[in-house]
Every structure is written in C-alpha cells, then in structure tokens.
C-alpha positions in Angstrom: -23.5 45.8 30.3 -27.3 46.6 29.9 -28.8 44.0 27.7 -28.2 40.4 26.6 -30.2 39.6 23.5 -29.0 36.0 23.3 -27.3 34.6 20.1 -28.8 36.0 16.8 -28.0 35.3 13.1 -26.5 38.1 10.9 -29.2 40.2 9.4 -27.7 40.9 6.1 -26.7 37.6 4.7 -29.7 35.6 3.4 -28.8 32.0 2.7 -29.9 30.4 -0.5 -33.1 28.5 -0.2 -31.6 25.2 -0.8 -29.0 25.6 2.0 -30.2 23.5 4.8 -28.2 25.4 7.5 -27.9 25.7 10.4 -26.9 29.3 10.1 -24.2 30.8 12.3 -25.3 32.7 15.3 -23.4 35.2 17.3 -23.8 36.9 20.8 -25.7 40.1 20.8 -25.1 42.2 23.7 -25.4 46.0 24.5 -23.4 48.1 26.9 -23.8 51.8 27.8 -21.0 54.2 28.5 -21.3 55.8 31.8 -19.4 58.9 30.7 -20.9 59.9 27.3 -24.1 57.8 27.3 -23.4 56.1 24.0 -24.9 52.5 23.6 -22.8 50.1 21.7 -22.6 46.4 20.7 -20.5 44.8 23.4 -19.1 41.9 21.2 -16.7 42.5 18.3 -18.2 39.7 16.1 -17.5 39.4 12.3 -20.8 38.5 10.9 -21.5 37.9 7.2 -22.6 41.0 5.4 -24.4 41.1 2.0 -26.6 44.1 1.9 -29.4 43.6 -0.5 -32.2 45.9 0.6 -34.3 48.3 -1.3 -34.8 51.8 0.0 -38.4 52.2 1.0 -40.5 55.1 -0.1 -41.0 56.0 3.7 -37.3 56.9 3.9 -37.5 59.0 0.8 -40.5 61.0 2.0 -38.7 61.5 5.4 -35.6 63.0 3.6 -37.8 65.4 1.7 -39.6 66.4 5.0 -36.3 66.9 6.8 -34.9 69.0 3.9 -38.1 71.1 3.9 -37.8 71.7 7.7 -34.0 72.6 7.4 -35.0 75.3 4.6 -37.8 76.6 6.8 -35.4 77.0 9.7 -32.8 78.8 7.5 -30.1 76.4 8.6 -28.9 75.3 5.1 -26.5 77.9 3.3 -27.8 79.3 0.0 -24.4 78.3 -1.7 -21.3 76.4 -1.1 -20.0 72.8 -1.1 -21.5 69.6 0.3 -20.0 66.3 1.3 -21.8 63.1 2.1 -20.7 60.1 4.1 -22.2 57.0 2.3 -24.4 54.4 4.0 -25.0 50.8 3.4 -28.6 51.7 3.8 -28.4 53.5 0.4 -30.1 56.7 -0.3 -28.5 60.1 -0.8 -29.3 63.7 -0.2 -26.8 65.0 -2.7 -29.2 65.3 -5.7 -31.6 67.3 -3.5 -28.8 69.7 -2.4 -27.5 70.0 -5.9 -31.0 71.2 -6.9 -30.6 73.9 -4.3 -27.2 75.1 -5.7 -24.9 73.3 -3.3 -21.8 71.9 -5.2 -20.3 68.4 -4.4 -16.9 69.1 -2.7 -13.8 67.4 -4.0 -12.9 64.0 -2.4 -11.5 64.5 1.2 -11.8 68.3 1.0 -13.6 70.3 3.8 -17.2 71.3 2.9 -19.7 73.8 3.9 -22.2 71.1 4.5 -21.4 67.5 5.6 -24.1 64.9 5.7 -24.5 61.7 7.6 -28.3 61.5 7.0 -28.8 57.9 5.9 -27.9 56.1 9.1 -24.3 55.4 8.1 -22.7 56.5 11.4 -23.9 53.4 13.2 -22.1 51.2 10.9 -18.6 52.2 12.2 -16.9 50.0 14.6 -14.6 52.8 15.8 -17.0 55.6 16.8 -14.4 58.1 18.0 -12.6 58.0 14.7 -16.0 58.1 12.8 -16.9 61.3 14.7 -13.5 62.9 14.0 -13.6 62.1 10.3 -17.0 63.9 10.0 -15.7 66.9 12.0 -12.5 67.1 9.8 -14.7 67.3 6.7 -16.7 70.2 8.1 -15.0 73.5 7.4 -14.7 76.3 9.9 -18.2 77.8 10.0 -19.7 74.8 8.2 -22.7 72.7 9.1 -22.7 68.9 10.0 -26.1 67.2 9.8 -26.4 63.6 11.4 -29.7 61.6 11.3 -30.3 58.6 13.7 -32.9 56.2 14.8 -33.3 57.4 18.4 -32.4 55.1 21.2 -35.3 56.7 23.2 -37.8 55.5 20.6 -36.2 52.1 20.7 -36.4 51.9 24.5 -39.9 53.4 24.7 -41.2 50.8 22.5 -38.8 48.1 23.8 -38.0 47.4 20.2 -35.1 45.2 21.0 -35.0 43.8 17.5 -33.9 47.2 16.2 -30.5 46.2 17.8 -28.6 44.0 15.4 -25.2 42.9 14.2 -23.6 45.4 12.0 -25.1 48.3 13.8 -22.5 49.1 16.3 -23.8 52.3 18.0 -27.3 53.5 19.2 -27.5 57.1 19.7 -29.8 59.3 22.0 -29.8 63.1 21.8 -27.8 63.6 24.9 -25.3 61.1 23.9 -25.0 62.6 20.3 -24.4 66.1 21.8 -21.6 64.8 24.0 -19.9 62.8 21.2 -20.1 66.0 18.9 -18.6 68.2 21.6 -15.7 65.7 21.9 -14.7 66.6 18.4 -15.2 70.3 18.8 -18.7 70.6 17.5 -21.8 72.0 19.2 -25.3 70.6 18.4 -27.6 73.6 18.1 -30.8 72.2 16.6 -32.7 69.0 16.4 -35.7 67.8 14.3 -37.8 64.9 15.4 -39.6 62.7 12.8 -42.1 59.8 13.2 -39.9 57.5 11.0 -39.1 54.1 12.7 -40.9 55.3 15.7 -38.6 58.2 16.3 -35.8 59.6 14.1 -33.7 62.5 14.9 -31.8 65.0 12.7 -29.1 67.0 14.6 -27.5 70.2 13.2 -24.0 71.0 14.5 -21.3 73.6 14.0 -18.1 74.6 15.7 -19.5 77.6 17.5 -23.4 77.8 18.0 -25.9 78.4 20.7 -28.4 75.5 21.2 -32.0 76.3 20.7 -34.8 75.6 23.0 -36.2 72.7 21.0 -32.9 70.8 21.4 -32.9 71.3 25.2 -36.5 70.1 25.3 -35.9 67.0 23.3 -32.7 66.3 25.3 -34.6 66.4 28.6 -37.4 64.2 27.0 -35.0 61.6 26.1 -33.3 61.5 29.4 -36.7 61.0 30.9 -37.2 57.9 28.7 -34.3 56.3 30.4 -31.5 56.6 27.7 -28.8 57.1 30.2 -30.3 54.5 32.7 -28.8 51.1 32.7 -31.7 49.6 34.7 -34.2 51.0 32.1 -32.3 49.3 29.3 -32.5 45.9 31.0 -36.1 45.7 29.7 -34.5 44.6 26.3 -33.3 41.4 27.7 -36.6 40.2 29.0 -38.5 41.4 25.7 -36.5 38.9 23.6 -38.2 36.0 25.3 -41.6 37.5 25.6 -41.9 38.8 22.2 -40.8 35.5 20.6 -43.3 33.7 22.6 -46.1 36.2 21.8 -45.4 35.9 18.2 -45.3 32.1 17.9 -48.6 32.1 20.0 -50.3 34.5 17.6 -49.3 32.6 14.5 -50.5 29.2 16.1 -53.8 30.8 17.0 -54.2 32.2 13.4 -53.6 28.6 12.1 -56.3 27.2 14.6 -58.7 29.7 13.2 -57.9 28.6 9.7 -56.2 31.8 8.6 -53.0 31.4 6.4 -50.5 33.9 7.5 -47.5 35.4 5.3 -45.1 37.9 6.4 -44.0 41.1 4.5 -40.6 42.8 5.0 -37.4 40.7 5.1 -35.8 43.5 7.1 -33.3 43.2 9.8 -35.8 43.6 12.5 -37.7 40.6 11.3 -34.7 38.4 11.4 -34.1 38.6 15.1 -37.8 38.3 15.9 -38.4 35.2 13.8 -35.1 33.6 14.9 -36.1 34.1 18.6 -39.7 32.9 18.2 -38.5 29.5 16.8 -41.2 30.0 14.1 -40.8 27.9 10.8 -42.5 27.6 7.6 -45.2 25.6 9.0 -46.6 28.6 10.7 -45.2 31.2 8.3 -45.0 29.7 4.8 -43.1 32.8 3.4 -41.9 36.4 3.9 -42.4 38.6 0.9 -39.9 41.3 0.0 -39.6 43.8 -2.9 -35.8 43.2 -3.1 -35.2 40.7 -6.0 -31.7 39.9 -4.5 -33.3 38.5 -1.4 -36.0 36.4 -3.1 -35.4 32.7 -3.5 -33.3 32.8 -0.3 -34.5 32.2 3.2 -34.7 34.3 6.3 -31.5 33.9 8.4 -31.8 31.4 11.1 -35.0 29.9 10.0 -36.4 27.7 7.1 -38.9 30.5 6.1 -38.5 31.2 2.2 -38.2 34.9 1.0 -40.8 35.3 -1.8 -41.7 38.0 -4.4 -44.7 40.4 -3.9 -46.5 38.8 -6.6 -46.1 35.4 -5.1 -47.6 36.9 -2.0 -50.7 38.2 -3.8 -51.1 34.8 -5.6 -51.0 33.0 -2.3 -54.1 34.8 -1.1 -53.4 34.9 2.5 -55.9 35.7 5.1 -53.4 37.7 7.1 -50.1 39.5 6.2 -47.9 40.2 9.1 -46.1 43.5 8.4 -42.7 43.6 10.1 -41.9 47.4 9.4 -45.0 49.5 10.2 -43.7 52.6 8.3 -44.3 50.6 5.0 -48.0 50.1 5.6 -49.2 52.9 3.3 -46.8 52.1 0.4 -47.4 48.3 0.5 -51.3 48.8 0.6 -51.0 51.0 -2.3 -48.6 48.7 -4.2 -50.5 45.4 -3.4 -54.2 46.2 -3.5 -54.8 42.4 -4.4 -54.2 41.5 -0.7 -57.3 43.2 0.5 -59.2 42.6 -2.7 -58.9 38.9 -2.1 -60.1 39.3 1.5 -56.8 39.6 3.2 -55.9 41.9 6.0 -52.7 43.7 7.0 -51.5 43.1 10.6 -48.7 45.1 12.0 -46.2 42.9 14.0 -45.7 45.6 16.6 -49.4 45.3 17.5 -49.1 41.6 17.8 -46.2 42.0 20.1 -48.3 44.5 22.2 -50.9 41.8 22.7 -53.4 43.5 20.4 -53.1 41.7 17.1 -55.1 44.4 15.5 -55.7 45.0 11.8 -54.2 48.4 10.6 
C-alpha cells in the first residue's frame, strides 16, 4: 500500500442541483505491485458511473500529433486492418486511420493494428485479462498501440487528484513494458507528449528490438520514483495540503473583493474540491461545456455546475481552471472573461503556492 487518499465521492455521477445529499463517499487507496510495478486502486468499490464529459480540443490535437509522429517513424503499416478498444473518455482514431487506407477489422477478428489510444485500458478492473484481450486481437506481426497518462508525470507533479474511482490502473513505462511482456508482446518504441503533464504512447509487437528512446524514457521514469513505494507516499500528504491551500486561496480572493468561479467539472476537480471542504460561498459555480453536467452540482459539494455563457454573464474577477491543458481553447472560446476584466488562474499554480495568472 503506497497512498491513502481518504474517502472520495465518485467522479462521474453528478447529482441534480436539487439533491441535498450527502453524497456517498468511498475509500480511495493505491497499491503498487512489487513484481511488475503496476499501480492500482486497492479497494474494489462499486461507485456510481454516468459519464457525461465532452472530449476537449487538446485531446484531439494530441491524437493528430501522435499519428503524425507514428507516420514519421514509419511504424504504421501502409495497408491492412485496424481494431480499436473503446473508451469511456470518447474519441476514436478509426476515422484518421481509415483516411490512411486501413480497413476496420470484423468484430473480434485479429487486426494488423490494434488501438487503445483513448485511455480505455485503465478502466478495466481485471488488468491481466484486459492485456490478454488486446494481445489476442493483435495478429502475428501486428502492432499494438497503447496510450496512457504516465504515473511518472502524476508523481512528479504530486497530482494525487488524477487518481480516482473508476480508473483502476496507473501505468509507468517500465510497468507497461513488463505487462506487455507478460502477454507475449515487446514494447519497442515510446512517444512522450505534454498532454496532462505527461502522456505516453507505446508501440508493441510480438518480436521487436526496443529503440534507444524507449530505454531512455524507461530510465527517466524509474528515476522519478515510479517503482518506489516511499516516493509515492507523497500523495497521501498532498491531499491534506492541497485542500487547505485551495481553501485558503479562495478565502483570500474573497477578502480582496474578487469573485471566483471555476471552469472544468472534470474528475480531478471533484476530489480537490471535496478535500478542500469548499462550498458555493467561496466558489458560486463551476462552468463546463457539457450540457449533461449543467444544472447539477459537483459531487461531494453544494457547488452548482453552470453553462459557459452563465460564467461570462457572472463577470467573475478570477476563473479557476482545473485542467491546465484547456487554457488556450477556453480563452479562445470565452473572450468575454478577459474583456470584462477577468483573469484565468490555473489551479495547479495555486496548489504550488503561486496563484499566478496564466
């Protein structure tokens, strides 16, 4: 056992605004396998699930970037079939690969290219079976592509709120290599992207020679402490300190006469707000582009989820952005915030003790 994040509400079920609660909370703990290095949720808890998110433009851009790098590296075949494992996060690479001439494989048939590129693998409670299923879909000589939010980046930024109910596994490059080897696949290439602070795309085949970039990234992640139980103990302490720091910053903004709203009813904002004990007195609303989440409230709090136009109309002095990757697109989509004298503040910078405008 490496981290105890206390009790947290589910991140996908947003109660109706009129539901007074209290919302159910569940233990959230992380353990680390001493053999393979895989980090997983320690508690088998059935949490309410009702995914209602909208795929951000940042994820779409990253997919285009990843495909471009695969083409440049000549890893993708020029023809053949492709199969994709779906993800609750939405998104699909199939249209992109169809445009390149790859045909979708029949259901359950082995394919030349198998995709798990939209963070679907972490939703599998039984990780061994999930890896075997993906290996079985990859025909001899075929290519498996797996994308994941790197545990190294989560650990480096002490981003404990990236750990959540419903995401059962957290991968590092060395752990992913070991898990793939266990189902007869060899990771031979890796591509790093800045999305979410550090996202990795791994390419694997049944027989391949790993390249030097993969070896370098593996050593770098081991150096970050991804196989070190002591290093991951930092998550437990961060829950308390981050919650206190956020509540203090919001209270300070109110003392200065600045009205603060939030943006991004994402999973990482759920745990952070719940742990801070913040309510609508300090944060009157969190805006989100997802219409399905609007007119509900943030799980574990009384804070309403509002529409983006409601956010502009409120004319807040500060907008706390919970997902920094969205900064460019929300600025472009909501120019009225800054036109009305408001500022965007990235939550990660508040937690770092900076509270800087981005």
